N, C-alpha and C positions, 0 to 999 in steps of 0.2 A: 576879361576877368572870368566870365562864365566858362570859357573854354579851359582856362587854367584849373578851375575848380573841378570841372568834369574829368580832366586828365588826372588830377589828384585822387578823385573818387574811384576812377578806373584802377589806379595803382593800388588803392586800399583794398578794393574788393576782388582783385586778382590774386592777392596773397592768401595762402591758407590760414595764416595766423589770425587773420581778421575774424574768422568764424569761430575761433576759440571763445571769444567773448559771448557770442550769441549762444553757442552750445553750453557754456558754463551757466549762463543765466537760465536757460531752458532747464537744465538738469537740477539746479538749485531750487527753482520755483516748483517744479514738478515734485521733487523730493519733499519740500515743505507741505505742499498740498496733499500729497499721498500720506505723509506722516500725520497731519492734522485730520485727514479723512478717516484714518484707521484708529488713531488714539486721541483724537481731539476731545471727546467727551470726558475721558479720564483726566486729561490735562486741565480742562476748565474746572472740573470737579475739585482737583487738587488746588487750583489757584483761588477758588472762591470758598474753600472749605472753612476758613475762619470767619467769613462775613456772611455766610449763607443763612445763619440764624437771625441776623439783624436786618437783612434786606430781602425783598421779594424779587426774584428774577423771572420775567416772563419773556416768552419768545425764544428763538434760537440764538444763543450767544456766538455760535460758530457760523460766520457768514463771510461773504466776499470782502467786506470791509476789514474784518479781523485778519483775514488772509493777507490782504494788501498791506495792512499795518505791520504784520510780522515779516513779510517779505522785504518791505522797505527798511525795516530796522535790522534785518540780518545781512543786508547787502551794503552796509556802510563801508566795509573794507574791500569787498570784492569788486564793486563797480569801478572805483578809481584805479585799481590795479589793472583791470581789463581794458579800461580806456587808455591808460598810460602805455600798455603793451602795444597798442596799435598807433596811437597818436605820436608816441615817442619815436616810432619807427619812421614816421613821415620825414623828419629832419635827419635823424641818425642813420636811417637806411640809405639816404643819398650820400652821406659822408662815408659810410662803410663801403658802398659799392663804387665810390669815386666818380659819381656822375654830376657833381656840382659844377665842375668846369664846363661840361657839355651843356648843362642846363642854363648856365649864366651866359653862354654865347648867344642865346636867343635874345631878341630885343625886348626883354621885359625887365622891369626893375626888381631889385631884391625885395623891396617892400611888397610888391604885388605877389611875388613868389611865396613869401612867408605868409602873407594874408590868405592866399589861396590854400595853402597847406593847413592853416588854422581853421578856415571855414570848412574844409573837407573833414577835418577831425571833429569839428562841431557837429556836422551832419551825421557822422558815424555815431557820436555820443547820443544825439537825438534819436537815432534809430534804435540804439540799445535801450534807451529809456522807454521808447514806445513799445518795444517788445516786452519789457517788464510790465507796462501798463496793461497790454492786451492779455498777457498770461495771468497776471494776478487778479485783475478785475474781471476780464472776460471769461476765462476758464473758471475762476472762482465763483462767478455768478451762476454758471452752468452747473457746477458741482454742489455748491453750498447754498446758493440763493442769496437774497438780500435780507437786510435786517438793520438793526441799530448797532453802531459801534460803541462798545464799552471798553474804555481804556483805564 
């Protein structure tokens, strides 16, 4: 089973379309961090304009937790599309290229084949989420520092 998963992972990471997801996530998160870095104070001032006379705000409201919150809430649509682009190609790519017959001549069951494709897609998705974590929290902590999250 491990060999099947490694073969599927090899197939995933040799295709150029796999890296579209990583590149898109990188560009979106960098754009969000750059935008908040340049115009974040004005944005926060506009957001708390109505309640600033009723509450006292101490500390820096723009921090890595706010960046991560904004990143996670802006990628609700993008991440499933990027994951579907690659994981959908795991099964549909075999049908499109006509290699299912060759694949099924090997002495493995169809269940193991589909399970290996599923687990390879799951690993790809996990790597995409880990990239989001590293970029939003890691780079956000270097640029903006830590503090309290106010939502």
